[in-house]
OpenMM code with the backbone's topology and positions (N, CA, C; nanometers):
from openmm import Vec3, app, unit

residues = "MET HIS GLN ASN GLY GLY ARG LYS ARG VAL LEU ILE LEU CYS THR GLY ASN SER CYS ARG SER GLN MET ALA GLU GLY PHE VAL ASN HIS VAL LEU GLY GLY THR TRP GLN ALA ARG SER ALA GLY THR ASP PRO ALA ASP GLU VAL HIS PRO LEU ALA VAL ARG VAL MET ALA GLU VAL GLY VAL ASP ILE SER ARG GLY ILE PRO GLU PRO VAL GLU ARG TYR LEU ASP ASP PRO TRP ASP LEU VAL VAL THR VAL CYS ASP ALA ALA ARG GLU THR CYS PRO HIS PHE PRO ARG PRO VAL GLU VAL LEU HIS MET GLY PHE PRO ASP PRO ALA GLY ALA THR GLY THR PRO GLU GLU ARG LEU ALA VAL PHE ARG ALA VAL ARG ASP ALA ILE LEU GLU LYS LEU VAL PRO GLU LEU ARG LYS ARG SER".split()
positions = [
    Vec3(8.1372, 13.7349, 8.6802),
    Vec3(8.1470, 13.8054, 8.8069),
    Vec3(8.2445, 13.7317, 8.8981),
    Vec3(8.3330, 13.8054, 8.9570),
    Vec3(8.4316, 13.7467, 9.0459),
    Vec3(8.3734, 13.7251, 9.1836),
    Vec3(8.4337, 13.6340, 9.2579),
    Vec3(8.3965, 13.6157, 9.3976),
    Vec3(8.4430, 13.7395, 9.4735),
    Vec3(8.4208, 13.7414, 9.6036),
    Vec3(8.4698, 13.8503, 9.6892),
    Vec3(8.4102, 13.9853, 9.6518),
    Vec3(8.2812, 13.9884, 9.6246),
    Vec3(8.2164, 14.1152, 9.5963),
    Vec3(8.2647, 14.1813, 9.4695),
    Vec3(8.3023, 14.1023, 9.3689),
    Vec3(8.3463, 14.1595, 9.2426),
    Vec3(8.4940, 14.1923, 9.2369),
    Vec3(8.5652, 14.1720, 9.3455),
    Vec3(8.7090, 14.2007, 9.3449),
    Vec3(8.7858, 14.0912, 9.2729),
    Vec3(8.8914, 14.1329, 9.2041),
    Vec3(8.9817, 14.0368, 9.1418),
    Vec3(9.0737, 13.9803, 9.2503),
    Vec3(9.1269, 13.8613, 9.2218),
    Vec3(9.2127, 13.7944, 9.3204),
    Vec3(9.3536, 13.7798, 9.2650),
    Vec3(9.4514, 13.8198, 9.3466),
    Vec3(9.5917, 13.8083, 9.3083),
    Vec3(9.6666, 13.7307, 9.4156),
    Vec3(9.7487, 13.6364, 9.3710),
    Vec3(9.8373, 13.5618, 9.4600),
    Vec3(9.9785, 13.6120, 9.4355),
    Vec3(10.0455, 13.6542, 9.5421),
    Vec3(10.1801, 13.7090, 9.5305),
    Vec3(10.2780, 13.6073, 9.5878),
    Vec3(10.3703, 13.5631, 9.5028),
    Vec3(10.4634, 13.4566, 9.5396),
    Vec3(10.6049, 13.5074, 9.5584),
    Vec3(10.6699, 13.4509, 9.6582),
    Vec3(10.8100, 13.4759, 9.6860),
    Vec3(10.8670, 13.3439, 9.7361),
    Vec3(10.9921, 13.3426, 9.7715),
    Vec3(11.0498, 13.2198, 9.8246),
    Vec3(11.0066, 13.1994, 9.9697),
    Vec3(11.0452, 13.2929, 10.0576),
    Vec3(11.0185, 13.2756, 10.2001),
    Vec3(10.8850, 13.3272, 10.2475),
    Vec3(10.8199, 13.4131, 10.1687),
    Vec3(10.6923, 13.4743, 10.2079),
    Vec3(10.7064, 13.5464, 10.3421),
    Vec3(10.8234, 13.6123, 10.3614),
    Vec3(10.8452, 13.6823, 10.4882),
    Vec3(10.8675, 13.8320, 10.4712),
    Vec3(10.9004, 13.8777, 10.3499),
    Vec3(10.9286, 14.0202, 10.3278),
    Vec3(10.8501, 14.0753, 10.2099),
    Vec3(10.9048, 14.0548, 10.0888),
    Vec3(10.8484, 14.1179, 9.9695),
    Vec3(10.7026, 14.0824, 9.9443),
    Vec3(10.6708, 13.9549, 9.9473),
    Vec3(10.5329, 13.9149, 9.9176),
    Vec3(10.4365, 13.9602, 10.0266),
    Vec3(10.4824, 13.9625, 10.1506),
    Vec3(10.3973, 14.0111, 10.2599),
    Vec3(10.3722, 14.1612, 10.2459),
    Vec3(10.4780, 14.2364, 10.2096),
    Vec3(10.4604, 14.3807, 10.1899),
    Vec3(10.3664, 14.4063, 10.0720),
    Vec3(10.3841, 14.3310, 9.9646),
    Vec3(10.2988, 14.3487, 9.8471),
    Vec3(10.1532, 14.3163, 9.8800),
    Vec3(10.1309, 14.2072, 9.9514),
    Vec3(9.9947, 14.1712, 9.9926),
    Vec3(9.9339, 14.2835, 10.0763),
    Vec3(10.0120, 14.3363, 10.1699),
    Vec3(9.9627, 14.4452, 10.2539),
    Vec3(9.9228, 14.5669, 10.1734),
    Vec3(10.0079, 14.6065, 10.0789),
    Vec3(9.9762, 14.7232, 9.9956),
    Vec3(9.8518, 14.7013, 9.9105),
    Vec3(9.8424, 14.5857, 9.8461),
    Vec3(9.7276, 14.5607, 9.7582),
    Vec3(9.5982, 14.5657, 9.8392),
    Vec3(9.5953, 14.4981, 9.9528),
    Vec3(9.4729, 14.4959, 10.0325),
    Vec3(9.4416, 14.6323, 10.0934),
    Vec3(9.5451, 14.7096, 10.1262),
    Vec3(9.5256, 14.8404, 10.1885),
    Vec3(9.4870, 14.9474, 10.0859),
    Vec3(9.5591, 14.9508, 9.9746),
    Vec3(9.5402, 15.0571, 9.8757),
    Vec3(9.4327, 15.0218, 9.7727),
    Vec3(9.4276, 14.8948, 9.7321),
    Vec3(9.3373, 14.8539, 9.6247),
    Vec3(9.2279, 14.7578, 9.6718),
    Vec3(9.2029, 14.7559, 9.8015),
    Vec3(9.1099, 14.6591, 9.8598),
    Vec3(8.9699, 14.6612, 9.8023),
    Vec3(8.9302, 14.7713, 9.7407),
    Vec3(8.7976, 14.7776, 9.6806),
    Vec3(8.7874, 14.7008, 9.5503),
    Vec3(8.9017, 14.6811, 9.4831),
    Vec3(8.8999, 14.6143, 9.3524),
    Vec3(8.9816, 14.4847, 9.3489),
    Vec3(9.0748, 14.4680, 9.4414),
    Vec3(9.1605, 14.3488, 9.4443),
    Vec3(9.1623, 14.2881, 9.5843),
    Vec3(9.1739, 14.1573, 9.5878),
    Vec3(9.2008, 14.0869, 9.7127),
    Vec3(9.3310, 14.0113, 9.6928),
    Vec3(9.4266, 14.0346, 9.7808),
    Vec3(9.5577, 13.9697, 9.7680),
    Vec3(9.5787, 13.8662, 9.8774),
    Vec3(9.6504, 13.7627, 9.8405),
    Vec3(9.7058, 13.6661, 9.9344),
    Vec3(9.8513, 13.6491, 9.8930),
    Vec3(9.9339, 13.6022, 9.9855),
    Vec3(10.0726, 13.5768, 9.9503),
    Vec3(10.1129, 13.4395, 10.0016),
    Vec3(10.2153, 13.3853, 9.9373),
    Vec3(10.2634, 13.2530, 9.9739),
    Vec3(10.4090, 13.2403, 9.9309),
    Vec3(10.4730, 13.1344, 9.9798),
    Vec3(10.6131, 13.1114, 9.9476),
    Vec3(10.6369, 12.9726, 9.8942),
    Vec3(10.7392, 12.9616, 9.8110),
    Vec3(10.7764, 12.8298, 9.7614),
    Vec3(10.8531, 12.7526, 9.8688),
    Vec3(10.9103, 12.8240, 9.9664),
    Vec3(10.9800, 12.7642, 10.0810),
    Vec3(10.9594, 12.8594, 10.1991),
    Vec3(10.8395, 12.8589, 10.2601),
    Vec3(10.8033, 12.9616, 10.3578),
    Vec3(10.8935, 12.9669, 10.4809),
    Vec3(10.9200, 13.0887, 10.5242),
    Vec3(10.9965, 13.1138, 10.6459),
    Vec3(10.9089, 13.0838, 10.7678),
    Vec3(10.9676, 13.0977, 10.8852),
    Vec3(10.8934, 13.0728, 11.0081),
    Vec3(10.8022, 13.1885, 11.0469),
    Vec3(10.8413, 13.3107, 11.0081),
    Vec3(10.7626, 13.4275, 11.0474),
    Vec3(10.7854, 13.5408, 10.9487),
    Vec3(10.6964, 13.6394, 10.9534),
    Vec3(10.7153, 13.7605, 10.8743),
    Vec3(10.8324, 13.8359, 10.9367),
    Vec3(10.9210, 13.8864, 10.8538),
    Vec3(11.0405, 13.9547, 10.9023),
    Vec3(11.0011, 14.0791, 10.9825),
    Vec3(11.0554, 14.0942, 11.1029),
    Vec3(11.0193, 14.2095, 11.1877),
    Vec3(11.0453, 14.3450, 11.1215),
    Vec3(11.1488, 14.3547, 11.0384),
    Vec3(11.1757, 14.4829, 10.9728),
    Vec3(11.0733, 14.5106, 10.8623),
    Vec3(11.0197, 14.4065, 10.8011),
    Vec3(10.9120, 14.4263, 10.7031),
    Vec3(10.7887, 14.4809, 10.7746),
    Vec3(10.7570, 14.4241, 10.8892),
    Vec3(10.6429, 14.4720, 10.9684),
    Vec3(10.6650, 14.6182, 11.0060),
    Vec3(10.7870, 14.6498, 11.0480),
    Vec3(10.8179, 14.7857, 11.0931),
    Vec3(10.8061, 14.8898, 10.9813),
    Vec3(10.8654, 14.8610, 10.8655),
    Vec3(10.8625, 14.9621, 10.7585),
    Vec3(10.7223, 14.9771, 10.6989),
    Vec3(10.6426, 14.8723, 10.7021),
    Vec3(10.5047, 14.8858, 10.6544),
    Vec3(10.4225, 14.9678, 10.7539),
    Vec3(10.4471, 14.9484, 10.8829),
    Vec3(10.3765, 15.0275, 10.9845),
    Vec3(10.4076, 15.1766, 10.9675),
    Vec3(10.5289, 15.2074, 10.9217),
    Vec3(10.5669, 15.3475, 10.8991),
    Vec3(10.4771, 15.4155, 10.7962),
    Vec3(10.4185, 15.3379, 10.7053),
    Vec3(10.3306, 15.3952, 10.6022),
    Vec3(10.1840, 15.3574, 10.6275),
    Vec3(10.1551, 15.3149, 10.7495),
    Vec3(10.0170, 15.2910, 10.7889),
    Vec3(9.9561, 15.1599, 10.7448),
    Vec3(10.0397, 15.0600, 10.7134),
    Vec3(9.9885, 14.9295, 10.6712),
    Vec3(10.0354, 14.8242, 10.7721),
    Vec3(9.9405, 14.7568, 10.8345),
    Vec3(9.9715, 14.6578, 10.9378),
    Vec3(9.9804, 14.5182, 10.8762),
    Vec3(10.1013, 14.4613, 10.8753),
    Vec3(10.1180, 14.3230, 10.8281),
    Vec3(10.1635, 14.2327, 10.9431),
    Vec3(10.1451, 14.2791, 11.0655),
    Vec3(10.1966, 14.2067, 11.1817),
    Vec3(10.1288, 14.0716, 11.2031),
    Vec3(10.0109, 14.0532, 11.1478),
    Vec3(9.9424, 13.9247, 11.1658),
    Vec3(9.9658, 13.8296, 11.0487),
    Vec3(10.0531, 13.8683, 10.9568),
    Vec3(10.0831, 13.7820, 10.8433),
    Vec3(10.1525, 13.6542, 10.8871),
    Vec3(10.1246, 13.5474, 10.8156),
    Vec3(10.1873, 13.4182, 10.8436),
    Vec3(10.2391, 13.3621, 10.7114),
    Vec3(10.3704, 13.3360, 10.7026),
    Vec3(10.4219, 13.2736, 10.5799),
    Vec3(10.3525, 13.1401, 10.5544),
    Vec3(10.3023, 13.1242, 10.4320),
    Vec3(10.2274, 13.0042, 10.3969),
    Vec3(10.2852, 12.9403, 10.2712),
    Vec3(10.2695, 12.8086, 10.2587),
    Vec3(10.3177, 12.7404, 10.1381),
    Vec3(10.2246, 12.7646, 10.0198),
    Vec3(10.2815, 12.7816, 9.9035),
    Vec3(10.2028, 12.8069, 9.7828),
    Vec3(10.1059, 12.6921, 9.7538),
    Vec3(10.1420, 12.5715, 9.7930),
    Vec3(10.0560, 12.4562, 9.7657),
    Vec3(9.9151, 12.4743, 9.8222),
    Vec3(9.9042, 12.5506, 9.9288),
    Vec3(9.7748, 12.5763, 9.9916),
    Vec3(9.6785, 12.6466, 9.8954),
    Vec3(9.7331, 12.7195, 9.7978),
    Vec3(9.6508, 12.8037, 9.7111),
    Vec3(9.6404, 12.7570, 9.5664),
    Vec3(9.7019, 12.6445, 9.5341),
    Vec3(9.7070, 12.6011, 9.3937),
    Vec3(9.5695, 12.5790, 9.3315),
    Vec3(9.4744, 12.5292, 9.4074),
    Vec3(9.3433, 12.4970, 9.3512),
    Vec3(9.2459, 12.6139, 9.3531),
    Vec3(9.2865, 12.7265, 9.4110),
    Vec3(9.1976, 12.8430, 9.4187),
    Vec3(9.1931, 12.9155, 9.2843),
    Vec3(9.0807, 12.9807, 9.2542),
    Vec3(9.0717, 13.0588, 9.1301),
    Vec3(9.1401, 13.1951, 9.1459),
    Vec3(9.2422, 13.2202, 9.0669),
    Vec3(9.3158, 13.3472, 9.0720),
    Vec3(9.2979, 13.4210, 8.9401),
    Vec3(9.2914, 13.5522, 8.9485),
    Vec3(9.2904, 13.6341, 8.8277),
    Vec3(9.4322, 13.6622, 8.7810),
    Vec3(9.5266, 13.6591, 8.8769),
    Vec3(9.6655, 13.6905, 8.8455),
    Vec3(9.7553, 13.6312, 8.9530),
    Vec3(9.8715, 13.5826, 8.9110),
    Vec3(9.9774, 13.5410, 9.0042),
    Vec3(10.0959, 13.6312, 8.9758),
    Vec3(10.1519, 13.6916, 9.0811),
    Vec3(10.2676, 13.7795, 9.0672),
    Vec3(10.3839, 13.7194, 9.1436),
    Vec3(10.4959, 13.6952, 9.0737),
    Vec3(10.6171, 13.6511, 9.1426),
    Vec3(10.7026, 13.7745, 9.1675),
    Vec3(10.7499, 13.7891, 9.2921),
    Vec3(10.8257, 13.9091, 9.3278),
    Vec3(10.9734, 13.8803, 9.3535),
    Vec3(11.0157, 13.7570, 9.3244),
    Vec3(11.1588, 13.7269, 9.3309),
    Vec3(11.1925, 13.6269, 9.2215),
    Vec3(11.3161, 13.6312, 9.1759),
    Vec3(11.3568, 13.5458, 9.0652),
    Vec3(11.3461, 13.3978, 9.0989),
    Vec3(11.3803, 13.3615, 9.2240),
    Vec3(11.3737, 13.2203, 9.2616),
    Vec3(11.2311, 13.1685, 9.2559),
    Vec3(11.1345, 13.2501, 9.2994),
    Vec3(10.9945, 13.2068, 9.2941),
    Vec3(10.9482, 13.1938, 9.1491),
    Vec3(10.9966, 13.2820, 9.0627),
    Vec3(10.9589, 13.2721, 8.9218),
    Vec3(11.0079, 13.1398, 8.8646),
    Vec3(11.1310, 13.1028, 8.9004),
    Vec3(11.1885, 12.9799, 8.8465),
    Vec3(11.1218, 12.8546, 8.9023),
    Vec3(11.0693, 12.8632, 9.0252),
    Vec3(11.0086, 12.7460, 9.0875),
    Vec3(10.8573, 12.7596, 9.0987),
    Vec3(10.8001, 12.8548, 9.0273),
    Vec3(10.6554, 12.8760, 9.0318),
    Vec3(10.5856, 12.7470, 8.9911),
    Vec3(10.4987, 12.6970, 9.0766),
    Vec3(10.4335, 12.5704, 9.0450),
    Vec3(10.3305, 12.5864, 8.9339),
    Vec3(10.2878, 12.4748, 8.8831),
    Vec3(10.1824, 12.4734, 8.7811),
    Vec3(10.0476, 12.4858, 8.8508),
    Vec3(9.9669, 12.5800, 8.8053),
    Vec3(9.8334, 12.5971, 8.8611),
    Vec3(9.7349, 12.5184, 8.7761),
    Vec3(9.6433, 12.4435, 8.8395),
    Vec3(9.5485, 12.3609, 8.7647),
    Vec3(9.4591, 12.4428, 8.6707),
    Vec3(9.4250, 12.5649, 8.7123),
    Vec3(9.3422, 12.6514, 8.6274),
    Vec3(9.4346, 12.7456, 8.5504),
    Vec3(9.3952, 12.7838, 8.4301),
    Vec3(9.4775, 12.8802, 8.3565),
    Vec3(9.4813, 13.0138, 8.4324),
    Vec3(9.6001, 13.0694, 8.4475),
    Vec3(9.6143, 13.1980, 8.5153),
    Vec3(9.7368, 13.2695, 8.4588),
    Vec3(9.7244, 13.3992, 8.4424),
    Vec3(9.8389, 13.4783, 8.3976),
    Vec3(9.9388, 13.4914, 8.5117),
    Vec3(10.0664, 13.4707, 8.4802),
    Vec3(10.1727, 13.4885, 8.5792),
    Vec3(10.2566, 13.6082, 8.5356),
    Vec3(10.2675, 13.7054, 8.6231),
    Vec3(10.3440, 13.8268, 8.5979),
    Vec3(10.4652, 13.8271, 8.6898),
    Vec3(10.5835, 13.8470, 8.6316),
    Vec3(10.7032, 13.8566, 8.7153),
    Vec3(10.7393, 14.0029, 8.7353),
    Vec3(10.7603, 14.0387, 8.8624),
    Vec3(10.7984, 14.1736, 8.8992),
    Vec3(10.9016, 14.1584, 9.0117),
    Vec3(11.0287, 14.1449, 8.9755),
    Vec3(11.1316, 14.1140, 9.0736),
    Vec3(11.1754, 14.2337, 9.1568),
    Vec3(11.1964, 14.2079, 9.2849),
    Vec3(11.2495, 14.3072, 9.3780),
    Vec3(11.3621, 14.2413, 9.4564),
    Vec3(11.4655, 14.3188, 9.4946),
    Vec3(11.5743, 14.2597, 9.5736),
    Vec3(11.5231, 14.2124, 9.7097),
    Vec3(11.5906, 14.1118, 9.7640),
    Vec3(11.5491, 14.0562, 9.8935),
    Vec3(11.6078, 14.1382, 10.0079),
    Vec3(11.5242, 14.2118, 10.0808),
    Vec3(11.5779, 14.2933, 10.1899),
    Vec3(11.6252, 14.2103, 10.3084),
    Vec3(11.5808, 14.0857, 10.3185),
    Vec3(11.6223, 14.0015, 10.4310),
    Vec3(11.7727, 13.9789, 10.4305),
    Vec3(11.8357, 13.9908, 10.3151),
    Vec3(11.9797, 13.9707, 10.3056),
    Vec3(12.0610, 14.0960, 10.3345),
    Vec3(11.9926, 14.2051, 10.3695),
    Vec3(12.0625, 14.3316, 10.3934),
    Vec3(12.1571, 14.3197, 10.5121),
    Vec3(12.2723, 14.3835, 10.4983),
    Vec3(12.3701, 14.3839, 10.6067),
    Vec3(12.3996, 14.5283, 10.6457),
    Vec3(12.4804, 14.5438, 10.7503),
    Vec3(12.5182, 14.6776, 10.7938),
    Vec3(12.4535, 14.7129, 10.9260),
    Vec3(12.4523, 14.8408, 10.9542),
    Vec3(12.3944, 14.8893, 11.0788),
    Vec3(12.2424, 14.8703, 11.0748),
    Vec3(12.1776, 14.8768, 11.1894),
    Vec3(12.0310, 14.8675, 11.1886),
    Vec3(11.9671, 14.9721, 11.0961),
    Vec3(12.0210, 15.0922, 11.0935),
    Vec3(11.9643, 15.1967, 11.0087),
    Vec3(11.9867, 15.1652, 10.8605),
    Vec3(12.1030, 15.1096, 10.8271),
    Vec3(12.1304, 15.0712, 10.6882),
    Vec3(12.0370, 14.9585, 10.6440),
    Vec3(12.0125, 14.8629, 10.7319),
    Vec3(11.9205, 14.7532, 10.6992),
    Vec3(11.7785, 14.8069, 10.6807),
    Vec3(11.7377, 14.8975, 10.7676),
    Vec3(11.6055, 14.9585, 10.7538),
    Vec3(11.5928, 15.0327, 10.6213),
    Vec3(11.6987, 15.0994, 10.5791),
    Vec3(11.6958, 15.1732, 10.4528),
    Vec3(11.6707, 15.0784, 10.3358),
    Vec3(11.7281, 14.9586, 10.3396),
    Vec3(11.7064, 14.8608, 10.2328),
    Vec3(11.5599, 14.8156, 10.2332),
    Vec3(11.5062, 14.7866, 10.3500),
    Vec3(11.3657, 14.7467, 10.3594),
    Vec3(11.2738, 14.8577, 10.3085),
    Vec3(11.3061, 14.9829, 10.3429),
    Vec3(11.2237, 15.0954, 10.2969),
    Vec3(11.2300, 15.1094, 10.1448),
    Vec3(11.3485, 15.0908, 10.0881),
    Vec3(11.3639, 15.1030, 9.9423),
    Vec3(11.2815, 14.9963, 9.8696),
    Vec3(11.2837, 14.8744, 9.9200),
    Vec3(11.2057, 14.7667, 9.8580),
    Vec3(11.0566, 14.7940, 9.8771),
    Vec3(11.0182, 14.8374, 9.9967),
    Vec3(10.8782, 14.8728, 10.0224),
    Vec3(10.8297, 14.9770, 9.9221),
    Vec3(10.9085, 15.0822, 9.9048),
    Vec3(10.8687, 15.1912, 9.8156),
    Vec3(10.8634, 15.1448, 9.6701),
    Vec3(10.9560, 15.0571, 9.6304),
    Vec3(10.9564, 15.0053, 9.4935),
    Vec3(10.8305, 14.9219, 9.4666),
    Vec3(10.7897, 14.8424, 9.5655),
    Vec3(10.6681, 14.7618, 9.5498),
    Vec3(10.5475, 14.8536, 9.5319),
    Vec3(10.5395, 14.9569, 9.6133),
    Vec3(10.4274, 15.0508, 9.6035),
    Vec3(10.4276, 15.1218, 9.4680),
    Vec3(10.5452, 15.1602, 9.4207),
    Vec3(10.5557, 15.2366, 9.2960),
    Vec3(10.5325, 15.1523, 9.1708),
    Vec3(10.5608, 15.0211, 9.1772),
    Vec3(10.5485, 14.9366, 9.0580),
    Vec3(10.4251, 14.8476, 9.0589),
    Vec3(10.4018, 14.7767, 9.1679),
    Vec3(10.2937, 14.6784, 9.1708),
    Vec3(10.1559, 14.7439, 9.1768),
    Vec3(10.1393, 14.8413, 9.2636),
    Vec3(10.0068, 14.9026, 9.2798),
    Vec3(9.9570, 14.9658, 9.1492),
    Vec3(10.0389, 15.0460, 9.0779),
    Vec3(9.9901, 15.1002, 8.9503),
    Vec3(9.9585, 14.9915, 8.8467),
    Vec3(10.0373, 14.8841, 8.8447),
    Vec3(10.0122, 14.7748, 8.7498),
    Vec3(9.8754, 14.7111, 8.7770),
    Vec3(9.8441, 14.6871, 8.9022),
    Vec3(9.7146, 14.6266, 8.9351),
    Vec3(9.6011, 14.7278, 8.9135),
    Vec3(9.6283, 14.8535, 8.9390),
    Vec3(9.5257, 14.9559, 8.9171),
    Vec3(9.4845, 14.9577, 8.7694),
    Vec3(9.5832, 14.9426, 8.6802),
    Vec3(9.5544, 14.9382, 8.5354),
    Vec3(9.4663, 14.8181, 8.5008),
    Vec3(9.4802, 14.7103, 8.5762),
    Vec3(9.4093, 14.5855, 8.5467),
    Vec3(9.2747, 14.5759, 8.6194),
    Vec3(9.2382, 14.6784, 8.6934),
    Vec3(9.1121, 14.6739, 8.7713),
    Vec3(8.9909, 14.6776, 8.6821),
] * unit.nanometer
topology = app.Topology()
chain = topology.addChain("A")
for resn in residues:
    res = topology.addResidue(resn, chain)
    for name in ("N", "CA", "C"):
        topology.addAtom(name, app.Element.getBySymbol(name[0]), res)
């Protein structure tokens, strides 16, 4: 029996923990909260969650405004059912977890690097948001 009322636990890793991993954590807790509990962390955490990530998630009814980028080291000793890396850099620098845990890589482009007009940048954030919802949520649903 898992902790958290029988829910499985997933740690979502990225480099900065400001965009992709925060959006993924928000979706998992919002859409799959009955079966999964998500946390996110970064291998080199940013100072804050990216404002455009907060904005595009709010557009789909998911509030990540209280998210705080955290270092992965904080979670190494916790029992996880799954670790998901959402960027190539995090996959390459994924630390060793003391307990055996499956690590799944599911890479998404970094929207923080988007350039152009404000609307063009928002479009990149929306595309990454939608890709996370379309790929990660069904994968975890299969594993519930």
